[in-house]
VOKOL-940232 format. One record per residue (C-alpha): residue number from 1; residue in three letters; x, y, z negated. Coordinates in nm, 2 decimals. Each point is the difference from the previous one (the first is absolute). Layout:
BEGIN
+------+------+--------+--------+--------+
! zanu ! zati !      u !      v !      w !
+------+------+--------+--------+--------+
!  NUM !  ALA !      X !      Y !      Z !
...
+------+------+--------+--------+--------+
// end
This chain:
BEGIN
+------+------+--------+--------+--------+
! zanu ! zati !      u !      v !      w !
+------+------+--------+--------+--------+
!    1 !  MET !   1.54 !   1.91 !  -0.98 !
!    2 !  ALA !  -0.02 !   0.20 !  -0.32 !
!    3 !  GLU !  -0.14 !  -0.16 !  -0.31 !
!    4 !  LYS !  -0.37 !   0.10 !  -0.09 !
!    5 !  ARG !  -0.02 !   0.23 !  -0.31 !
!    6 !  ASP !  -0.21 !  -0.11 !  -0.28 !
!    7 !  PHE !  -0.36 !   0.12 !   0.06 !
!    8 !  TYR !  -0.04 !   0.15 !  -0.32 !
!    9 !  GLU !   0.32 !   0.18 !   0.03 !
!   10 !  VAL !  -0.14 !   0.14 !   0.32 !
!   11 !  LEU !  -0.29 !   0.17 !  -0.17 !
!   12 !  GLY !   0.21 !   0.10 !  -0.29 !
!   13 !  LEU !  -0.17 !  -0.24 !  -0.24 !
!   14 !  LYS !   0.09 !  -0.27 !  -0.26 !
!   15 !  LYS !  -0.12 !  -0.35 !   0.05 !
!   16 !  GLY !  -0.33 !  -0.09 !  -0.14 !
!   17 !  ALA !  -0.14 !   0.38 !   0.11 !
!   18 !  SER !  -0.36 !   0.02 !  -0.03 !
!   19 !  GLU !  -0.24 !   0.03 !   0.28 !
!   20 !  ASP !  -0.05 !   0.38 !  -0.04 !
!   21 !  GLU !   0.37 !   0.05 !  -0.07 !
!   22 !  ILE !   0.06 !  -0.17 !   0.34 !
!   23 !  LYS !  -0.28 !   0.21 !   0.18 !
!   24 !  SER !   0.14 !   0.31 !  -0.14 !
!   25 !  ALA !   0.38 !  -0.05 !   0.10 !
!   26 !  PHE !  -0.13 !  -0.10 !   0.35 !
!   27 !  ARG !  -0.18 !   0.32 !   0.04 !
!   28 !  LYS !   0.30 !   0.20 !  -0.11 !
!   29 !  MET !   0.25 !  -0.19 !   0.22 !
!   30 !  ALA !  -0.21 !  -0.01 !   0.31 !
!   31 !  MET !  -0.04 !   0.37 !  -0.01 !
!   32 !  LYS !   0.35 !   0.06 !  -0.06 !
!   33 !  TYR !   0.10 !  -0.22 !   0.33 !
!   34 !  HIS !  -0.30 !   0.03 !   0.21 !
!   35 !  PRO !   0.10 !   0.05 !   0.36 !
!   36 !  ASP !  -0.23 !   0.32 !   0.04 !
!   37 !  ARG !   0.21 !   0.17 !  -0.28 !
!   38 !  ASN !   0.33 !  -0.13 !   0.12 !
!   39 !  PRO !  -0.02 !   0.03 !   0.41 !
!   40 !  GLY !   0.30 !  -0.17 !   0.17 !
!   41 !  ASP !   0.16 !  -0.10 !  -0.34 !
!   42 !  LYS !   0.08 !  -0.37 !   0.09 !
!   43 !  ASP !   0.11 !  -0.07 !  -0.37 !
!   44 !  ALA !  -0.33 !   0.15 !  -0.13 !
!   45 !  GLU !  -0.19 !  -0.23 !   0.25 !
!   46 !  GLU !   0.19 !  -0.30 !  -0.12 !
!   47 !  LYS !  -0.06 !   0.07 !  -0.37 !
!   48 !  PHE !  -0.38 !   0.06 !   0.09 !
!   49 !  LYS !  -0.02 !  -0.35 !   0.14 !
!   50 !  GLU !   0.18 !  -0.13 !  -0.30 !
!   51 !  VAL !  -0.23 !   0.16 !  -0.24 !
!   52 !  ASN !  -0.30 !  -0.15 !   0.18 !
!   53 !  GLU !   0.13 !  -0.34 !   0.00 !
!   54 !  ALA !   0.06 !   0.04 !  -0.35 !
!   55 !  TYR !  -0.35 !   0.11 !  -0.08 !
!   56 !  SER !  -0.16 !  -0.28 !   0.24 !
!   57 !  ILE !   0.15 !  -0.25 !  -0.23 !
!   58 !  LEU !  -0.03 !   0.15 !  -0.35 !
!   59 !  SER !  -0.35 !   0.12 !   0.05 !
!   60 !  ASP !  -0.12 !  -0.37 !   0.08 !
!   61 !  PRO !  -0.05 !  -0.20 !  -0.31 !
!   62 !  GLU !   0.09 !  -0.33 !   0.16 !
!   63 !  LYS !   0.31 !   0.15 !   0.19 !
!   64 !  LYS !   0.11 !   0.20 !  -0.31 !
!   65 !  ALA !  -0.01 !  -0.32 !  -0.21 !
!   66 !  ARG !   0.20 !  -0.22 !   0.25 !
!   67 !  TYR !   0.26 !   0.30 !   0.05 !
!   68 !  ASP !   0.03 !   0.01 !  -0.39 !
!   69 !  LYS !   0.06 !  -0.36 !  -0.03 !
!   70 !  PHE !   0.23 !  -0.05 !   0.31 !
!   71 !  GLY !   0.12 !   0.33 !   0.12 !
!   72 !  HIS !   0.01 !   0.06 !   0.38 !
!   73 !  ALA !  -0.01 !  -0.35 !   0.09 !
!   74 !  GLY !  -0.35 !  -0.04 !  -0.17 !
!   75 !  VAL !  -0.16 !   0.25 !   0.26 !
!   76 !  ASP !   0.23 !  -0.09 !   0.31 !
!   77 !  PRO !  -0.20 !  -0.22 !   0.23 !
!   78 !  ASN !   0.34 !  -0.14 !   0.14 !
!   79 !  ALA !   0.08 !  -0.12 !  -0.34 !
!   80 !  GLY !  -0.33 !  -0.20 !  -0.04 !
!   81 !  PHE !  -0.18 !   0.19 !  -0.25 !
!   82 !  GLY !  -0.18 !   0.29 !   0.20 !
!   83 !  GLY !  -0.33 !   0.03 !   0.19 !
!   84 !  GLY !  -0.18 !  -0.26 !  -0.15 !
!   85 !  GLY !   0.11 !  -0.24 !   0.28 !
!   86 !  THR !   0.19 !  -0.31 !   0.01 !
!   87 !  TYR !   0.35 !  -0.04 !  -0.14 !
!   88 !  SER !   0.28 !   0.00 !   0.26 !
!   89 !  GLY !   0.14 !  -0.36 !  -0.13 !
!   90 !  GLY !  -0.35 !  -0.15 !   0.05 !
!   91 !  PHE !  -0.12 !   0.04 !  -0.37 !
!   92 !  GLY !  -0.29 !   0.22 !  -0.09 !
!   93 !  GLY !   0.02 !   0.37 !  -0.09 !
!   94 !  PHE !   0.07 !   0.19 !  -0.32 !
!   95 !  GLU !  -0.31 !  -0.10 !  -0.16 !
!   96 !  ASP !   0.07 !  -0.38 !   0.09 !
!   97 !  ILE !   0.33 !   0.00 !  -0.20 !
!   98 !  PHE !  -0.19 !   0.10 !  -0.29 !
!   99 !  ASP !  -0.23 !  -0.29 !   0.06 !
!  100 !  MET !   0.29 !  -0.23 !   0.01 !
!  101 !  PHE !   0.15 !   0.14 !  -0.31 !
!  102 !  GLY !  -0.32 !   0.10 !  -0.17 !
!  103 !  GLY !   0.04 !  -0.24 !  -0.29 !
!  104 !  MET !   0.33 !   0.13 !  -0.08 !
!  105 !  PHE !  -0.13 !   0.37 !  -0.03 !
!  106 !  GLY !  -0.31 !  -0.09 !  -0.19 !
!  107 !  GLY !  -0.23 !   0.09 !   0.31 !
!  108 !  GLY !  -0.15 !  -0.31 !   0.12 !
!  109 !  GLY !  -0.18 !  -0.01 !   0.34 !
!  110 !  ARG !   0.05 !   0.28 !   0.27 !
!  111 !  SER !   0.19 !   0.30 !  -0.11 !
!  112 !  GLY !  -0.16 !   0.32 !  -0.14 !
!  113 !  PHE !   0.16 !   0.21 !   0.26 !
!  114 !  SER !  -0.23 !  -0.17 !   0.29 !
!  115 !  ARG !  -0.31 !   0.21 !   0.08 !
!  116 !  ARG !  -0.27 !  -0.03 !   0.26 !
!  117 !  ARG !   0.11 !   0.14 !   0.35 !
!  118 !  ASN !  -0.33 !   0.15 !   0.05 !
!  119 !  GLY !  -0.05 !   0.15 !  -0.33 !
!  120 !  PRO !  -0.06 !   0.38 !  -0.06 !
!  121 !  GLN !   0.26 !   0.22 !   0.11 !
!  122 !  LYS !   0.05 !   0.38 !  -0.06 !
!  123 !  GLY !   0.01 !   0.22 !   0.31 !
!  124 !  ARG !   0.29 !   0.19 !   0.13 !
!  125 !  ASP !   0.09 !   0.33 !  -0.19 !
!  126 !  ILE !   0.06 !   0.28 !   0.22 !
!  127 !  GLN !   0.25 !   0.31 !  -0.03 !
!  128 !  LYS !  -0.08 !   0.32 !   0.15 !
!  129 !  HIS !   0.21 !   0.34 !  -0.03 !
!  130 !  LEU !  -0.17 !   0.33 !  -0.06 !
!  131 !  THR !   0.17 !   0.33 !   0.04 !
!  132 !  ILE !  -0.18 !   0.29 !  -0.20 !
!  133 !  GLU !   0.06 !   0.38 !  -0.08 !
!  134 !  PHE !   0.21 !   0.10 !  -0.31 !
!  135 !  GLU !  -0.30 !   0.19 !  -0.14 !
!  136 !  GLU !  -0.23 !  -0.33 !   0.07 !
!  137 !  ALA !   0.24 !  -0.22 !  -0.19 !
!  138 !  ALA !   0.01 !   0.25 !  -0.31 !
!  139 !  PHE !  -0.37 !   0.05 !   0.00 !
!  140 !  GLY !  -0.14 !  -0.33 !   0.16 !
!  141 !  VAL !  -0.19 !  -0.03 !   0.32 !
!  142 !  LYS !  -0.27 !  -0.22 !   0.18 !
!  143 !  LYS !   0.15 !  -0.14 !   0.30 !
!  144 !  GLU !  -0.14 !  -0.20 !   0.30 !
!  145 !  ILE !   0.21 !  -0.26 !   0.15 !
!  146 !  HIS !  -0.03 !  -0.22 !   0.32 !
!  147 !  LEU !   0.10 !  -0.37 !  -0.05 !
!  148 !  THR !   0.01 !  -0.27 !   0.26 !
!  149 !  LYS !  -0.04 !  -0.35 !  -0.18 !
!  150 !  TYR !  -0.19 !  -0.33 !  -0.01 !
!  151 !  VAL !  -0.36 !   0.04 !  -0.14 !
!  152 !  GLU !  -0.26 !  -0.25 !  -0.03 !
!  153 !  CYS !  -0.18 !  -0.07 !   0.29 !
!  154 !  GLU !  -0.36 !   0.15 !  -0.01 !
!  155 !  THR !  -0.14 !  -0.24 !   0.24 !
!  156 !  CYS !   0.06 !  -0.33 !  -0.20 !
!  157 !  HIS !   0.09 !   0.18 !  -0.35 !
!  158 !  GLY !   0.32 !  -0.18 !   0.00 !
!  159 !  THR !  -0.12 !  -0.35 !   0.05 !
!  160 !  GLY !   0.15 !  -0.02 !   0.35 !
!  161 !  ALA !  -0.31 !  -0.20 !   0.11 !
!  162 !  ALA !  -0.24 !   0.14 !   0.25 !
!  163 !  ALA !  -0.35 !   0.11 !  -0.08 !
!  164 !  GLY !  -0.23 !  -0.31 !  -0.08 !
!  165 !  SER !   0.29 !  -0.23 !  -0.06 !
!  166 !  GLU !   0.25 !  -0.10 !  -0.28 !
!  167 !  LYS !   0.33 !  -0.11 !  -0.05 !
!  168 !  ARG !   0.00 !  -0.37 !  -0.12 !
!  169 !  THR !   0.23 !  -0.19 !  -0.23 !
!  170 !  CYS !   0.29 !  -0.17 !   0.19 !
!  171 !  PRO !  -0.07 !  -0.36 !  -0.02 !
!  172 !  LYS !   0.36 !  -0.11 !   0.02 !
!  173 !  CYS !   0.13 !   0.19 !  -0.31 !
!  174 !  GLY !  -0.33 !   0.03 !  -0.18 !
!  175 !  GLY !   0.05 !   0.37 !  -0.01 !
!  176 !  SER !   0.35 !   0.00 !  -0.19 !
!  177 !  GLY !   0.18 !   0.12 !   0.30 !
!  178 !  GLU !   0.26 !  -0.27 !  -0.04 !
!  179 !  VAL !   0.03 !  -0.38 !   0.04 !
!  180 !  PHE !   0.22 !  -0.22 !  -0.19 !
!  181 !  THR !   0.23 !  -0.28 !   0.10 !
!  182 !  SER !   0.13 !  -0.30 !  -0.22 !
!  183 !  GLN !   0.34 !  -0.15 !   0.03 !
!  184 !  GLN !   0.14 !  -0.28 !  -0.19 !
!  185 !  THR !   0.37 !   0.09 !  -0.10 !
!  186 !  PRO !   0.23 !  -0.18 !  -0.23 !
!  187 !  PHE !  -0.10 !   0.23 !  -0.26 !
!  188 !  GLY !  -0.37 !  -0.09 !   0.03 !
!  189 !  MET !  -0.29 !   0.12 !   0.20 !
!  190 !  PHE !   0.06 !   0.37 !   0.12 !
!  191 !  GLN !  -0.25 !   0.22 !   0.13 !
!  192 !  SER !   0.04 !   0.30 !   0.25 !
!  193 !  SER !  -0.24 !   0.28 !   0.14 !
!  194 !  SER !  -0.02 !   0.20 !   0.30 !
!  195 !  PRO !  -0.24 !   0.23 !   0.16 !
!  196 !  CYS !  -0.30 !  -0.16 !   0.13 !
!  197 !  SER !   0.03 !  -0.02 !   0.39 !
!  198 !  GLU !  -0.40 !   0.02 !   0.07 !
!  199 !  CYS !  -0.07 !   0.31 !  -0.18 !
!  200 !  LYS !   0.35 !   0.15 !  -0.01 !
!  201 !  GLY !   0.03 !   0.03 !  -0.38 !
!  202 !  THR !  -0.34 !   0.19 !  -0.05 !
!  203 !  GLY !  -0.20 !  -0.26 !  -0.11 !
!  204 !  TYR !  -0.29 !   0.07 !   0.22 !
!  205 !  ILE !  -0.09 !   0.00 !   0.37 !
!  206 !  ILE !  -0.19 !   0.25 !   0.18 !
!  207 !  ASP !  -0.19 !  -0.14 !   0.30 !
!  208 !  ASN !  -0.15 !   0.30 !   0.14 !
!  209 !  PRO !   0.24 !   0.31 !  -0.09 !
!  210 !  CYS !  -0.12 !   0.35 !  -0.03 !
!  211 !  PRO !   0.03 !   0.18 !   0.33 !
!  212 !  ASP !   0.14 !   0.33 !  -0.14 !
!  213 !  CYS !   0.28 !  -0.16 !  -0.26 !
!  214 !  LYS !   0.05 !  -0.32 !   0.20 !
!  215 !  GLY !  -0.04 !  -0.21 !  -0.32 !
!  216 !  ALA !   0.25 !   0.21 !  -0.21 !
!  217 !  GLY !  -0.24 !   0.18 !  -0.21 !
!  218 !  LYS !   0.16 !   0.32 !   0.03 !
!  219 !  VAL !   0.09 !   0.25 !   0.27 !
!  220 !  LYS !   0.26 !   0.29 !   0.03 !
!  221 !  LYS !  -0.17 !   0.35 !  -0.02 !
!  222 !  THR !   0.09 !   0.36 !  -0.07 !
!  223 !  ILE !  -0.19 !   0.15 !  -0.28 !
!  224 !  THR !   0.00 !   0.30 !  -0.21 !
!  225 !  ILE !   0.05 !  -0.01 !  -0.38 !
!  226 !  SER !  -0.04 !   0.30 !  -0.24 !
!  227 !  VAL !   0.30 !   0.03 !  -0.25 !
!  228 !  ASN !   0.01 !   0.21 !  -0.33 !
!  229 !  ILE !   0.36 !   0.09 !  -0.04 !
!  230 !  PRO !   0.02 !   0.12 !  -0.38 !
!  231 !  ALA !   0.17 !   0.31 !  -0.11 !
!  232 !  GLY !   0.38 !  -0.05 !  -0.07 !
!  233 !  VAL !   0.11 !  -0.27 !   0.25 !
!  234 !  ASP !   0.33 !   0.06 !   0.16 !
!  235 !  ASN !   0.22 !  -0.19 !   0.26 !
!  236 !  ASP !  -0.02 !  -0.36 !  -0.02 !
!  237 !  SER !  -0.32 !   0.02 !  -0.23 !
!  238 !  ILE !  -0.23 !  -0.28 !   0.07 !
!  239 !  VAL !  -0.39 !   0.01 !   0.00 !
!  240 !  THR !  -0.14 !  -0.34 !  -0.01 !
!  241 !  LEU !  -0.34 !  -0.10 !   0.14 !
!  242 !  ARG !  -0.11 !  -0.34 !  -0.12 !
!  243 !  GLY !  -0.16 !  -0.23 !   0.26 !
!  244 !  GLN !   0.06 !   0.24 !   0.29 !
!  245 !  GLY !   0.26 !  -0.22 !   0.16 !
!  246 !  GLU !  -0.08 !  -0.29 !   0.22 !
!  247 !  PRO !  -0.27 !  -0.28 !  -0.05 !
!  248 !  GLY !   0.08 !  -0.30 !  -0.20 !
!  249 !  GLU !  -0.04 !  -0.34 !   0.11 !
!  250 !  ASN !  -0.23 !  -0.26 !  -0.10 !
!  251 !  GLY !  -0.17 !   0.21 !  -0.26 !
!  252 !  GLY !   0.32 !   0.16 !  -0.12 !
!  253 !  PRO !  -0.01 !   0.37 !  -0.11 !
!  254 !  ALA !   0.10 !   0.28 !   0.25 !
!  255 !  GLY !   0.36 !   0.15 !  -0.01 !
!  256 !  ASP !   0.09 !   0.34 !  -0.12 !
!  257 !  LEU !   0.07 !   0.29 !   0.16 !
!  258 !  TYR !   0.31 !   0.21 !  -0.13 !
!  259 !  ILE !   0.02 !   0.38 !   0.12 !
!  260 !  VAL !   0.37 !   0.10 !  -0.02 !
!  261 !  ILE !   0.01 !   0.38 !  -0.06 !
!  262 !  GLY !   0.25 !   0.24 !   0.20 !
!  263 !  VAL !  -0.01 !   0.37 !  -0.12 !
!  264 !  LYS !   0.12 !   0.29 !   0.25 !
!  265 !  PRO !   0.27 !   0.23 !  -0.14 !
!  266 !  HIS !  -0.15 !   0.35 !  -0.12 !
!  267 !  LYS !   0.13 !   0.33 !   0.14 !
!  268 !  PHE !   0.10 !   0.13 !  -0.31 !
!  269 !  PHE !  -0.04 !  -0.26 !  -0.29 !
!  270 !  LYS !   0.21 !  -0.31 !  -0.09 !
!  271 !  ARG !  -0.12 !  -0.28 !  -0.20 !
!  272 !  ALA !   0.17 !  -0.20 !  -0.28 !
!  273 !  GLY !  -0.26 !  -0.24 !  -0.15 !
!  274 !  GLN !  -0.26 !   0.22 !  -0.15 !
!  275 !  ASP !   0.21 !   0.31 !   0.01 !
!  276 !  ILE !   0.02 !   0.23 !   0.28 !
!  277 !  GLN !   0.29 !   0.27 !   0.06 !
!  278 !  ILE !   0.01 !   0.32 !   0.22 !
!  279 !  GLU !   0.27 !   0.24 !   0.09 !
!  280 !  ILE !  -0.08 !   0.38 !   0.00 !
!  281 !  PRO !   0.25 !   0.28 !   0.12 !
!  282 !  ILE !   0.03 !   0.30 !  -0.21 !
!  283 !  THR !   0.20 !   0.33 !   0.04 !
!  284 !  PHE !   0.29 !   0.13 !  -0.18 !
!  285 !  ASP !  -0.20 !   0.28 !  -0.17 !
!  286 !  GLN !  -0.25 !  -0.27 !  -0.12 !
!  287 !  ALA !   0.26 !  -0.23 !  -0.16 !
!  288 !  ALA !   0.18 !   0.26 !  -0.15 !
!  289 !  LEU !  -0.29 !   0.20 !  -0.15 !
!  290 !  GLY !  -0.26 !  -0.26 !  -0.03 !
!  291 !  ASP !  -0.34 !  -0.01 !   0.20 !
!  292 !  GLU !  -0.35 !  -0.16 !   0.02 !
!  293 !  ILE !   0.01 !  -0.23 !   0.31 !
!  294 !  VAL !  -0.29 !  -0.20 !   0.18 !
!  295 !  VAL !   0.04 !  -0.36 !  -0.04 !
!  296 !  PRO !  -0.24 !  -0.24 !   0.25 !
!  297 !  THR !  -0.11 !  -0.30 !  -0.18 !
!  298 !  LEU !  -0.20 !  -0.29 !   0.15 !
!  299 !  GLU !  -0.33 !   0.16 !  -0.10 !
!  300 !  GLU !   0.08 !   0.37 !  -0.04 !
!  301 !  LYS !   0.24 !   0.27 !  -0.01 !
!  302 !  VAL !   0.14 !   0.10 !  -0.35 !
!  303 !  LYS !   0.21 !   0.29 !  -0.13 !
!  304 !  TYR !   0.30 !  -0.06 !  -0.19 !
!  305 !  LYS !   0.25 !   0.22 !  -0.17 !
!  306 !  ILE !   0.36 !  -0.05 !   0.05 !
!  307 !  PRO !   0.23 !   0.16 !  -0.25 !
!  308 !  PRO !   0.27 !   0.25 !   0.04 !
!  309 !  GLY !   0.34 !  -0.15 !   0.10 !
!  310 !  THR !  -0.15 !  -0.31 !   0.17 !
!  311 !  GLN !   0.26 !  -0.20 !   0.17 !
!  312 !  PRO !   0.01 !  -0.15 !   0.35 !
!  313 !  GLY !  -0.12 !  -0.35 !  -0.03 !
!  314 !  THR !  -0.18 !   0.04 !  -0.32 !
!  315 !  VAL !  -0.32 !  -0.25 !  -0.03 !
!  316 !  PHE !  -0.32 !   0.09 !  -0.18 !
!  317 !  ARG !  -0.26 !  -0.25 !  -0.09 !
!  318 !  LEU !  -0.38 !   0.06 !   0.04 !
!  319 !  LYS !  -0.16 !  -0.27 !  -0.22 !
!  320 !  GLY !  -0.29 !  -0.21 !   0.14 !
!  321 !  LYS !   0.02 !   0.15 !   0.35 !
!  322 !  GLY !   0.13 !  -0.33 !   0.16 !
!  323 !  ILE !  -0.19 !  -0.30 !   0.13 !
!  324 !  VAL !  -0.22 !  -0.23 !  -0.21 !
!  325 !  SER !   0.10 !  -0.34 !  -0.09 !
!  326 !  THR !  -0.19 !  -0.32 !   0.18 !
!  327 !  ARG !   0.01 !  -0.17 !  -0.34 !
!  328 !  SER !  -0.11 !   0.29 !  -0.23 !
!  329 !  SER !  -0.15 !   0.34 !   0.01 !
!  330 !  ARG !   0.35 !   0.17 !  -0.08 !
!  331 !  LYS !   0.14 !   0.23 !   0.25 !
!  332 !  GLY !   0.37 !   0.08 !   0.05 !
!  333 !  ASP !   0.15 !   0.32 !   0.01 !
!  334 !  LEU !   0.12 !   0.27 !   0.27 !
!  335 !  TYR !   0.36 !   0.10 !  -0.01 !
!  336 !  VAL !   0.08 !   0.34 !   0.17 !
!  337 !  LYS !   0.36 !   0.06 !   0.10 !
!  338 !  VAL !   0.10 !   0.35 !   0.08 !
!  339 !  ASN !   0.26 !   0.07 !   0.27 !
!  340 !  LEU !   0.17 !   0.34 !   0.04 !
!  341 !  GLU !  -0.02 !   0.14 !   0.33 !
!  342 !  VAL !   0.28 !   0.23 !   0.13 !
!  343 !  PRO !  -0.13 !   0.27 !   0.24 !
!  344 !  THR !   0.14 !  -0.01 !   0.35 !
!  345 !  LYS !   0.00 !   0.27 !   0.28 !
!  346 !  LEU !   0.03 !   0.28 !  -0.24 !
!  347 !  THR !   0.01 !   0.35 !   0.13 !
!  348 !  SER !   0.29 !   0.27 !  -0.08 !
!  349 !  LYS !  -0.23 !   0.18 !  -0.26 !
!  350 !  GLN !  -0.08 !  -0.35 !  -0.16 !
!  351 !  LYS !   0.35 !  -0.09 !  -0.03 !
!  352 !  LYS !   0.11 !   0.31 !  -0.16 !
!  353 !  ALA !  -0.29 !  -0.05 !  -0.26 !
!  354 !  ILE !   0.12 !  -0.35 !  -0.08 !
!  355 !  LYS !   0.35 !   0.14 !  -0.03 !
!  356 !  ARG !  -0.12 !   0.29 !  -0.23 !
!  357 !  MET !  -0.17 !  -0.26 !  -0.22 !
!  358 !  SER !   0.32 !  -0.23 !   0.01 !
!  359 !  ASP !   0.20 !   0.28 !  -0.13 !
!  360 !  GLU !  -0.24 !   0.08 !  -0.29 !
!  361 !  VAL !  -0.03 !  -0.37 !  -0.10 !
!  362 !  ASP !   0.31 !  -0.07 !  -0.23 !
!  363 !  ILE !   0.17 !  -0.36 !   0.06 !
!  364 !  SER !  -0.09 !  -0.07 !  -0.36 !
!  365 !  CYS !  -0.36 !  -0.05 !   0.08 !
!  366 !  TYR !   0.12 !  -0.30 !   0.21 !
!  367 !  SER !   0.06 !  -0.27 !  -0.26 !
!  368 !  LYS !   0.10 !  -0.27 !   0.24 !
!  369 !  LYS !   0.21 !   0.22 !   0.21 !
!  370 !  ASN !   0.18 !   0.15 !  -0.31 !
!  371 !  SER !   0.06 !  -0.38 !  -0.13 !
!  372 !  PHE !   0.14 !  -0.11 !   0.34 !
!  373 !  MET !   0.22 !   0.30 !   0.02 !
!  374 !  ASP !   0.15 !  -0.07 !  -0.34 !
!  375 !  ASN !   0.06 !  -0.37 !   0.09 !
!  376 !  ILE !   0.18 !   0.13 !   0.31 !
!  377 !  LYS !   0.23 !   0.22 !  -0.21 !
!  378 !  GLU !   0.07 !  -0.27 !  -0.24 !
!  379 !  ILE !   0.11 !  -0.23 !   0.29 !
!  380 !  PHE !   0.22 !   0.23 !   0.16 !
!  381 !  LYS !   0.12 !   0.17 !  -0.33 !
+------+------+--------+--------+--------+
// end
């Protein structure tokens, strides 16, 4: 079995990264390897699982502390450190080891890593993909999305108890959600904890559950949410809706909703950051003599004069005709590439006209051809 990679390495971070850095890296990596964006790609699927596992550890302060101290062993249940249960060798969990050596580390008493099992917990974050038109990305748009998620039960208002009743504090654990046992060891008295079997770690008991949510305090429902997509978004841009995720537990805040943007390609324009590009065909006489051409932009049609002797592939810039930045009011530019179109299916009369023109135009008018012919002569001299 392959050795697990370092969780910080999986997310592209250095040890000691902040909570915001961890969350930002997770969003980026989760988008990159999400199964919806990599259908049938087993390698991407495995990496997505690896990213989720890394985030589940590093986003939890308690698990992160264990991982920073002991590596993978600190969060592996089979190694005796994970899950908050008992140690496989008969001793206590991770916190208990700190209890035993608390004096050495200057801690005293139970470890600072211990926390109430029924404490407030933030709700689950949700990710939703939304595809919009090119113009909608450029100018911004208001969209309504349909989302199936857990929401607070309207009948019991999230308490889980039926009308006229309340949940009561668990008499066995006193509302802590965990029970402690003490064991005498050669190193002294050792204390371990485990989830309370009476309340299943919640800290309270519901004698009369709500008939709609069955005591869970939340129900799954399809809702409609209005989203304002700002001007300038691009593929993989993220619009964050705070508190629109799933409900928190035990008074914790709701999670967040992350809208991942996908932009449909345009018929004419291509995008490069805030700049856009377009290719326009021109005729030989337009290129040779110069002309005023019509250039479409995202907002209007503008006229642009191309100079005489314009070469195929020449690129002109129309300043400020691109897409606005999401971080400022600055607009990108529009780059117009002109391509020479050679006529096809000529009539006999048209062919003769072109031949007459060719006879009239001296080869000296063609600087590139002249230079090329001179080089050929030099090679075979």
